[in-house]
Biopython code that builds the backbone (N, CA, C, O; Angstrom):
import numpy as np
from Bio.PDB.StructureBuilder import StructureBuilder

atoms = [
    (1, "MET", "N", (139.585, 91.632, 121.160)),
    (1, "MET", "CA", (138.672, 90.834, 121.955)),
    (1, "MET", "C", (137.953, 89.856, 121.033)),
    (1, "MET", "O", (137.578, 90.207, 119.915)),
    (2, "HIS", "N", (137.771, 88.672, 121.492)),
    (2, "HIS", "CA", (137.133, 87.604, 120.722)),
    (2, "HIS", "C", (135.654, 87.944, 120.487)),
    (2, "HIS", "O", (134.993, 88.447, 121.396)),
    (3, "PRO", "N", (135.121, 87.678, 119.277)),
    (3, "PRO", "CA", (133.720, 88.005, 118.980)),
    (3, "PRO", "C", (132.721, 87.363, 119.940)),
    (3, "PRO", "O", (131.690, 87.963, 120.245)),
    (4, "GLY", "N", (133.006, 86.174, 120.413)),
    (4, "GLY", "CA", (132.117, 85.522, 121.367)),
    (4, "GLY", "C", (132.026, 86.292, 122.677)),
    (4, "GLY", "O", (130.952, 86.390, 123.270)),
    (5, "LYS", "N", (133.147, 86.835, 123.128)),
    (5, "LYS", "CA", (133.158, 87.622, 124.360)),
    (5, "LYS", "C", (132.363, 88.917, 124.179)),
    (5, "LYS", "O", (131.684, 89.366, 125.103)),
    (6, "ILE", "N", (132.448, 89.507, 123.006)),
    (6, "ILE", "CA", (131.691, 90.735, 122.732)),
    (6, "ILE", "C", (130.199, 90.455, 122.770)),
    (6, "ILE", "O", (129.437, 91.249, 123.321)),
    (7, "ILE", "N", (129.772, 89.350, 122.199)),
    (7, "ILE", "CA", (128.346, 88.997, 122.200)),
    (7, "ILE", "C", (127.860, 88.740, 123.623)),
    (7, "ILE", "O", (126.760, 89.155, 123.986)),
    (8, "ILE", "N", (128.672, 88.060, 124.428)),
    (8, "ILE", "CA", (128.304, 87.822, 125.822)),
    (8, "ILE", "C", (128.219, 89.144, 126.581)),
    (8, "ILE", "O", (127.299, 89.332, 127.378)),
    (9, "LEU", "N", (129.150, 90.056, 126.352)),
    (9, "LEU", "CA", (129.141, 91.360, 127.002)),
    (9, "LEU", "C", (127.897, 92.155, 126.624)),
    (9, "LEU", "O", (127.274, 92.775, 127.485)),
    (10, "ILE", "N", (127.532, 92.142, 125.351)),
    (10, "ILE", "CA", (126.325, 92.835, 124.902)),
    (10, "ILE", "C", (125.084, 92.226, 125.555)),
    (10, "ILE", "O", (124.175, 92.951, 125.957)),
    (11, "GLY", "N", (125.045, 90.905, 125.660)),
    (11, "GLY", "CA", (123.923, 90.236, 126.310)),
    (11, "GLY", "C", (123.804, 90.595, 127.778)),
    (11, "GLY", "O", (122.703, 90.816, 128.281)),
    (12, "LEU", "N", (124.935, 90.653, 128.470)),
    (12, "LEU", "CA", (124.917, 91.023, 129.883)),
    (12, "LEU", "C", (124.467, 92.468, 130.079)),
    (12, "LEU", "O", (123.709, 92.761, 131.005)),
    (13, "MET", "N", (124.926, 93.366, 129.219)),
    (13, "MET", "CA", (124.510, 94.762, 129.318)),
    (13, "MET", "C", (123.018, 94.911, 129.035)),
    (13, "MET", "O", (122.341, 95.710, 129.681)),
    (14, "THR", "N", (122.506, 94.150, 128.080)),
    (14, "THR", "CA", (121.074, 94.179, 127.783)),
    (14, "THR", "C", (120.264, 93.642, 128.963)),
    (14, "THR", "O", (119.222, 94.199, 129.306)),
    (15, "ALA", "N", (120.737, 92.571, 129.578)),
    (15, "ALA", "CA", (120.055, 92.007, 130.740)),
    (15, "ALA", "C", (120.061, 92.988, 131.912)),
    (15, "ALA", "O", (119.056, 93.116, 132.612)),
    (16, "LEU", "N", (121.169, 93.675, 132.130)),
    (16, "LEU", "CA", (121.234, 94.666, 133.204)),
    (16, "LEU", "C", (120.300, 95.834, 132.942)),
    (16, "LEU", "O", (119.642, 96.318, 133.864)),
    (17, "ALA", "N", (120.232, 96.295, 131.696)),
    (17, "ALA", "CA", (119.312, 97.385, 131.360)),
    (17, "ALA", "C", (117.866, 96.943, 131.551)),
    (17, "ALA", "O", (117.043, 97.720, 132.035)),
    (18, "GLY", "N", (117.548, 95.710, 131.178)),
    (18, "GLY", "CA", (116.207, 95.181, 131.383)),
    (18, "GLY", "C", (115.852, 95.062, 132.849)),
    (18, "GLY", "O", (114.730, 95.376, 133.247)),
    (19, "ALA", "N", (116.802, 94.609, 133.661)),
    (19, "ALA", "CA", (116.567, 94.503, 135.102)),
    (19, "ALA", "C", (116.363, 95.885, 135.712)),
    (19, "ALA", "O", (115.524, 96.055, 136.596)),
    (20, "ALA", "N", (117.125, 96.872, 135.246)),
    (20, "ALA", "CA", (116.953, 98.233, 135.750)),
    (20, "ALA", "C", (115.578, 98.775, 135.390)),
    (20, "ALA", "O", (114.944, 99.441, 136.208)),
    (21, "LEU", "N", (115.117, 98.503, 134.193)),
    (21, "LEU", "CA", (113.783, 98.960, 133.791)),
    (21, "LEU", "C", (112.685, 98.257, 134.580)),
    (21, "LEU", "O", (111.647, 98.854, 134.866)),
    (22, "LEU", "N", (112.903, 97.003, 134.931)),
    (22, "LEU", "CA", (111.891, 96.226, 135.639)),
    (22, "LEU", "C", (111.836, 96.569, 137.122)),
    (22, "LEU", "O", (110.753, 96.796, 137.660)),
    (23, "TRP", "N", (112.988, 96.611, 137.794)),
    (23, "TRP", "CA", (113.009, 96.763, 139.235)),
    (23, "TRP", "C", (113.366, 98.164, 139.724)),
    (23, "TRP", "O", (113.084, 98.492, 140.877)),
    (24, "ALA", "N", (113.963, 98.984, 138.904)),
    (24, "ALA", "CA", (114.333, 100.340, 139.317)),
    (24, "ALA", "C", (114.082, 101.313, 138.161)),
    (24, "ALA", "O", (115.026, 101.887, 137.618)),
    (25, "PRO", "N", (112.810, 101.502, 137.783)),
    (25, "PRO", "CA", (112.523, 102.341, 136.611)),
    (25, "PRO", "C", (112.915, 103.806, 136.795)),
    (25, "PRO", "O", (113.083, 104.521, 135.807)),
    (26, "TRP", "N", (113.065, 104.269, 138.040)),
    (26, "TRP", "CA", (113.453, 105.651, 138.267)),
    (26, "TRP", "C", (114.886, 105.938, 137.830)),
    (26, "TRP", "O", (115.249, 107.100, 137.648)),
    (27, "LEU", "N", (115.707, 104.901, 137.658)),
    (27, "LEU", "CA", (117.081, 105.114, 137.201)),
    (27, "LEU", "C", (117.134, 105.655, 135.778)),
    (27, "LEU", "O", (118.048, 106.400, 135.424)),
    (28, "LEU", "N", (116.163, 105.283, 134.973)),
    (28, "LEU", "CA", (116.138, 105.730, 133.576)),
    (28, "LEU", "C", (114.934, 106.623, 133.274)),
    (28, "LEU", "O", (114.550, 106.766, 132.113)),
    (29, "SER", "N", (114.340, 107.219, 134.297)),
    (29, "SER", "CA", (113.156, 108.054, 134.075)),
    (29, "SER", "C", (113.502, 109.353, 133.355)),
    (29, "SER", "O", (112.612, 109.991, 132.791)),
    (30, "TRP", "N", (114.762, 109.760, 133.357)),
    (30, "TRP", "CA", (115.183, 110.978, 132.668)),
    (30, "TRP", "C", (115.211, 110.800, 131.155)),
    (30, "TRP", "O", (115.135, 111.773, 130.405)),
    (31, "PHE", "N", (115.320, 109.542, 130.711)),
    (31, "PHE", "CA", (115.483, 109.283, 129.277)),
    (31, "PHE", "C", (114.226, 109.699, 128.504)),
    (31, "PHE", "O", (113.130, 109.209, 128.775)),
    (32, "GLY", "N", (114.399, 110.599, 127.550)),
    (32, "GLY", "CA", (113.285, 111.090, 126.757)),
    (32, "GLY", "C", (112.667, 112.364, 127.290)),
    (32, "GLY", "O", (111.733, 112.904, 126.698)),
    (33, "HIS", "N", (113.192, 112.853, 128.422)),
    (33, "HIS", "CA", (112.634, 114.053, 129.039)),
    (33, "HIS", "C", (113.660, 115.174, 129.153)),
    (33, "HIS", "O", (113.444, 116.128, 129.899)),
    (34, "LEU", "N", (114.756, 115.078, 128.441)),
    (34, "LEU", "CA", (115.769, 116.125, 128.481)),
    (34, "LEU", "C", (115.371, 117.286, 127.574)),
    (34, "LEU", "O", (114.608, 117.099, 126.626)),
    (35, "PRO", "N", (115.885, 118.492, 127.859)),
    (35, "PRO", "CA", (115.624, 119.604, 126.946)),
    (35, "PRO", "C", (116.210, 119.282, 125.567)),
    (35, "PRO", "O", (117.369, 118.881, 125.458)),
    (36, "GLY", "N", (115.427, 119.454, 124.548)),
    (36, "GLY", "CA", (115.864, 119.131, 123.195)),
    (36, "GLY", "C", (115.224, 117.869, 122.651)),
    (36, "GLY", "O", (115.253, 117.631, 121.443)),
    (37, "ASP", "N", (114.645, 117.055, 123.525)),
    (37, "ASP", "CA", (113.905, 115.876, 123.074)),
    (37, "ASP", "C", (112.558, 116.328, 122.511)),
    (37, "ASP", "O", (111.875, 117.162, 123.106)),
    (38, "ILE", "N", (112.192, 115.780, 121.381)),
    (38, "ILE", "CA", (110.969, 116.203, 120.695)),
    (38, "ILE", "C", (109.794, 115.374, 121.202)),
    (38, "ILE", "O", (109.819, 114.144, 121.160)),
    (39, "ARG", "N", (108.759, 116.072, 121.685)),
    (39, "ARG", "CA", (107.527, 115.422, 122.154)),
    (39, "ARG", "C", (106.344, 116.203, 121.608)),
    (39, "ARG", "O", (106.204, 117.395, 121.881)),
    (40, "ILE", "N", (105.504, 115.546, 120.850)),
    (40, "ILE", "CA", (104.299, 116.157, 120.305)),
    (40, "ILE", "C", (103.110, 115.325, 120.763)),
    (40, "ILE", "O", (103.002, 114.149, 120.414)),
    (41, "ASP", "N", (102.218, 115.927, 121.542)),
    (41, "ASP", "CA", (101.015, 115.259, 122.026)),
    (41, "ASP", "C", (99.797, 116.034, 121.546)),
    (41, "ASP", "O", (99.624, 117.208, 121.875)),
    (42, "ARG", "N", (98.966, 115.374, 120.773)),
    (42, "ARG", "CA", (97.718, 115.965, 120.295)),
    (42, "ARG", "C", (96.611, 114.947, 120.478)),
    (42, "ARG", "O", (96.870, 113.806, 120.861)),
    (43, "ASP", "N", (95.385, 115.349, 120.208)),
    (43, "ASP", "CA", (94.247, 114.440, 120.346)),
    (43, "ASP", "C", (94.414, 113.235, 119.429)),
    (43, "ASP", "O", (94.447, 113.385, 118.207)),
    (44, "GLY", "N", (94.518, 112.069, 119.997)),
    (44, "GLY", "CA", (94.632, 110.828, 119.239)),
    (44, "GLY", "C", (95.985, 110.628, 118.570)),
    (44, "GLY", "O", (96.132, 109.731, 117.740)),
    (45, "PHE", "N", (96.977, 111.449, 118.915)),
    (45, "PHE", "CA", (98.289, 111.344, 118.273)),
    (45, "PHE", "C", (99.377, 111.679, 119.281)),
    (45, "PHE", "O", (99.272, 112.661, 120.016)),
    (46, "SER", "N", (100.406, 110.869, 119.311)),
    (46, "SER", "CA", (101.545, 111.113, 120.178)),
    (46, "SER", "C", (102.817, 110.752, 119.420)),
    (46, "SER", "O", (102.902, 109.682, 118.817)),
    (47, "PHE", "N", (103.813, 111.652, 119.449)),
    (47, "PHE", "CA", (105.078, 111.426, 118.756)),
    (47, "PHE", "C", (106.208, 111.808, 119.695)),
    (47, "PHE", "O", (106.212, 112.899, 120.264)),
    (48, "ARG", "N", (107.160, 110.910, 119.854)),
    (48, "ARG", "CA", (108.316, 111.179, 120.702)),
    (48, "ARG", "C", (109.590, 110.814, 119.937)),
    (48, "ARG", "O", (109.693, 109.742, 119.343)),
    (49, "PHE", "N", (110.553, 111.734, 119.970)),
    (49, "PHE", "CA", (111.846, 111.506, 119.325)),
    (49, "PHE", "C", (112.928, 112.040, 120.263)),
    (49, "PHE", "O", (113.196, 113.241, 120.266)),
    (50, "PRO", "N", (113.560, 111.160, 121.067)),
    (50, "PRO", "CA", (114.529, 111.592, 122.083)),
    (50, "PRO", "C", (115.910, 111.909, 121.497)),
    (50, "PRO", "O", (116.859, 111.147, 121.682)),
    (51, "VAL", "N", (116.013, 113.024, 120.799)),
    (51, "VAL", "CA", (117.255, 113.394, 120.114)),
    (51, "VAL", "C", (118.406, 113.556, 121.104)),
    (51, "VAL", "O", (119.443, 112.908, 120.965)),
    (52, "VAL", "N", (118.226, 114.407, 122.088)),
    (52, "VAL", "CA", (119.307, 114.705, 123.034)),
    (52, "VAL", "C", (119.622, 113.496, 123.908)),
    (52, "VAL", "O", (120.786, 113.236, 124.212)),
    (53, "SER", "N", (118.592, 112.757, 124.314)),
    (53, "SER", "CA", (118.825, 111.563, 125.133)),
    (53, "SER", "C", (119.655, 110.540, 124.364)),
    (53, "SER", "O", (120.576, 109.945, 124.923)),
    (54, "MET", "N", (119.342, 110.333, 123.101)),
    (54, "MET", "CA", (120.107, 109.373, 122.292)),
    (54, "MET", "C", (121.531, 109.869, 122.048)),
    (54, "MET", "O", (122.468, 109.072, 122.026)),
    (55, "LEU", "N", (121.697, 111.171, 121.867)),
    (55, "LEU", "CA", (123.039, 111.732, 121.683)),
    (55, "LEU", "C", (123.876, 111.522, 122.945)),
    (55, "LEU", "O", (125.041, 111.133, 122.865)),
    (56, "LEU", "N", (123.284, 111.778, 124.099)),
    (56, "LEU", "CA", (123.987, 111.570, 125.359)),
    (56, "LEU", "C", (124.325, 110.094, 125.570)),
    (56, "LEU", "O", (125.435, 109.768, 125.990)),
    (57, "ALA", "N", (123.384, 109.209, 125.284)),
    (57, "ALA", "CA", (123.641, 107.767, 125.415)),
    (57, "ALA", "C", (124.751, 107.330, 124.471)),
    (57, "ALA", "O", (125.590, 106.508, 124.842)),
    (58, "SER", "N", (124.766, 107.864, 123.265)),
    (58, "SER", "CA", (125.810, 107.524, 122.300)),
    (58, "SER", "C", (127.189, 107.963, 122.784)),
    (58, "SER", "O", (128.166, 107.224, 122.659)),
    (59, "ILE", "N", (127.258, 109.168, 123.335)),
    (59, "ILE", "CA", (128.541, 109.665, 123.842)),
    (59, "ILE", "C", (129.036, 108.808, 125.004)),
    (59, "ILE", "O", (130.209, 108.437, 125.049)),
    (60, "VAL", "N", (128.145, 108.493, 125.942)),
    (60, "VAL", "CA", (128.532, 107.684, 127.100)),
    (60, "VAL", "C", (128.985, 106.292, 126.663)),
    (60, "VAL", "O", (130.009, 105.798, 127.134)),
    (61, "LEU", "N", (128.225, 105.658, 125.763)),
    (61, "LEU", "CA", (128.605, 104.326, 125.297)),
    (61, "LEU", "C", (129.906, 104.338, 124.507)),
    (61, "LEU", "O", (130.695, 103.399, 124.605)),
    (62, "THR", "N", (130.141, 105.391, 123.723)),
    (62, "THR", "CA", (131.391, 105.507, 122.976)),
    (62, "THR", "C", (132.579, 105.613, 123.920)),
    (62, "THR", "O", (133.602, 104.961, 123.709)),
    (63, "VAL", "N", (132.452, 106.428, 124.956)),
    (63, "VAL", "CA", (133.536, 106.572, 125.929)),
    (63, "VAL", "C", (133.786, 105.248, 126.649)),
    (63, "VAL", "O", (134.935, 104.837, 126.811)),
    (64, "LEU", "N", (132.709, 104.577, 127.084)),
    (64, "LEU", "CA", (132.870, 103.291, 127.770)),
    (64, "LEU", "C", (133.504, 102.235, 126.870)),
    (64, "LEU", "O", (134.388, 101.495, 127.302)),
    (65, "MET", "N", (133.058, 102.165, 125.632)),
    (65, "MET", "CA", (133.639, 101.183, 124.702)),
    (65, "MET", "C", (135.117, 101.476, 124.459)),
    (65, "MET", "O", (135.923, 100.548, 124.380)),
    (66, "ASN", "N", (135.483, 102.754, 124.340)),
    (66, "ASN", "CA", (136.890, 103.092, 124.133)),
    (66, "ASN", "C", (137.734, 102.758, 125.356)),
    (66, "ASN", "O", (138.898, 102.381, 125.220)),
    (67, "LEU", "N", (137.166, 102.890, 126.538)),
    (67, "LEU", "CA", (137.913, 102.564, 127.744)),
    (67, "LEU", "C", (138.128, 101.056, 127.895)),
    (67, "LEU", "O", (139.207, 100.614, 128.288)),
    (68, "PHE", "N", (137.084, 100.263, 127.578)),
    (68, "PHE", "CA", (137.175, 98.828, 127.782)),
    (68, "PHE", "C", (137.777, 98.074, 126.605)),
    (68, "PHE", "O", (138.266, 96.959, 126.790)),
    (69, "MET", "N", (137.758, 98.631, 125.421)),
    (69, "MET", "CA", (138.257, 97.925, 124.244)),
    (69, "MET", "C", (139.684, 98.294, 123.871)),
    (69, "MET", "O", (140.185, 97.842, 122.842)),
    (70, "ARG", "N", (140.341, 99.095, 124.675)),
    (70, "ARG", "CA", (141.727, 99.460, 124.382)),
    (70, "ARG", "C", (142.617, 98.241, 124.503)),
    (70, "ARG", "O", (142.373, 97.350, 125.317)),
    (71, "ARG", "N", (143.647, 98.215, 123.686)),
    (71, "ARG", "CA", (144.595, 97.085, 123.737)),
    (71, "ARG", "C", (145.868, 97.490, 124.396)),
    (71, "ARG", "O", (146.781, 96.676, 124.530)),
]
sb = StructureBuilder()
sb.init_structure("model")
sb.init_model(0)
sb.init_chain("A")
sb.init_seg("    ")
for serial, (resi, resn, name, xyz) in enumerate(atoms, 1):
    if name == "N":
        sb.init_residue(resn, " ", resi, " ")
    sb.init_atom(name, np.array(xyz, "f"), 0.0, 1.0, " ", f" {name:<3s}", serial, name[0])
structure = sb.get_structure()
């Protein structure tokens, strides 16, 4: 696939994710709240590290990229 097409595809996917966050935030409300995601809330301090959510997103994106980038 031509590099220009890849950049356009990445831009479109980013725009779709932004639109989903803006107009349908419930679609991604699970992100960061899965079992295994690290959340520490204390007085004046908050730390979030979505380990499992990022792992799941990585697996899904890897499968999608392999399906669409096959020759």
